C-alpha positions as CSV (number, residue, x, y, z in Angstrom):
1,M,-6.9,82.8,171.5
2,I,-8.0,80.8,174.4
3,V,-8.4,77.1,174.1
4,R,-8.3,75.4,177.7
5,N,-8.4,71.9,178.1
6,H,-7.9,71.0,174.6
7,R,-6.1,67.7,174.8
8,P,-4.8,66.5,171.4
9,A,-5.0,62.8,170.3
10,R,-2.0,60.4,171.5
11,G,1.1,60.6,169.9
12,S,0.6,64.1,168.0
13,G,3.7,65.6,170.2
14,A,7.0,64.8,168.9
15,T,9.4,63.9,171.8
16,Y,13.0,64.6,170.9
17,R,14.6,63.4,174.2
18,S,15.1,60.0,175.6
19,G,12.1,57.8,176.3
20,A,12.7,58.5,180.0
21,Y,11.7,62.0,179.7
22,T,8.7,63.2,178.0
23,S,8.4,66.8,176.9
24,L,6.0,69.3,177.9
25,L,3.1,69.5,175.6
26,P,0.8,72.8,175.3
27,W,-2.3,70.8,176.5
28,Q,-0.2,70.0,179.9
29,V,0.5,73.7,180.1
30,R,-3.1,74.6,179.4
31,E,-4.1,72.3,182.1
32,R,-2.2,73.3,184.8
33,R,-3.5,74.8,187.5
34,F,-2.3,76.3,191.0
35,K,-3.6,75.9,194.5
36,P,-6.0,78.6,195.6
37,V,-4.1,81.2,197.9
38,G,-6.6,81.4,200.5
39,L,-8.4,84.4,201.9
40,G,-7.1,87.9,201.4
41,R,-5.4,89.2,198.3
42,R,-2.1,87.6,198.7
43,G,-0.5,85.6,196.2
44,L,-0.9,85.6,192.4
45,D,-4.3,86.8,190.2
46,P,-5.5,83.8,188.9
47,A,-6.6,85.1,185.7
48,D,-3.1,86.5,185.0
49,V,-1.8,83.0,185.4
50,Y,-4.0,81.0,183.3
51,A,-3.4,83.8,180.8
52,F,0.3,83.8,180.7
53,L,-0.1,79.6,180.9
54,D,-1.6,80.2,177.5
55,R,0.7,82.2,176.1
56,V,3.2,79.4,177.0
57,A,1.2,76.8,175.8
58,G,1.0,79.0,172.2
59,D,4.6,79.2,172.0
60,L,4.9,75.6,173.0
61,A,2.6,74.8,170.0
62,A,4.8,76.9,167.9
63,V,8.1,75.3,168.8
64,H,6.4,71.9,168.0
65,A,5.3,72.7,164.9
66,A,8.4,74.2,163.8
67,L,10.5,70.9,165.1
68,A,7.8,68.8,163.2
69,A,8.6,71.1,159.8
70,S,12.3,70.9,160.7
71,R,12.2,66.8,160.6
72,R,10.1,66.6,157.6
73,E,12.6,68.9,155.7
74,T,15.6,67.0,157.1
75,A,14.0,64.0,155.7
76,V,13.5,65.3,152.4
77,V,17.3,66.3,152.3
78,K,18.3,62.9,153.5
79,D,16.4,61.2,150.9
80,A,17.7,63.3,148.1
81,L,21.2,62.8,149.5
82,R,20.7,59.2,149.5
83,R,19.5,59.3,145.8
84,W,22.2,61.2,144.7
85,Q,25.0,58.9,146.4
86,S,23.4,55.9,144.6
87,D,23.7,57.7,141.4
88,Q,27.0,58.5,142.1
89,A,28.0,55.1,143.2
90,R,26.1,53.8,139.9
91,R,28.2,56.1,137.8
92,A,31.4,55.1,139.2
93,N,30.6,51.4,138.9
94,S,30.0,51.7,135.2
95,D,32.9,53.6,134.5
96,R,34.6,50.8,135.8
97,R,33.8,48.5,133.5
């Protein structure tokens, strides 16, 4: 599946580093273009380069999706842990009385 120049809405990519570093997003890889090599058959075949970039973009999309899923799962686990800790604290306080 080749989806060229498809730029998602702003804010849809998850960043996991400092604000000074913006992570590479799939649309950035898809939109990357290389300078023509000039006359003759020297350099890289543009079709091969773009096919590779599309593959890399797909891989990055999968990584970003997995990261987002992991963050959602982490949030669920943290919420469950907080509830459990609150319940334990309430039980400990009621046992002291």
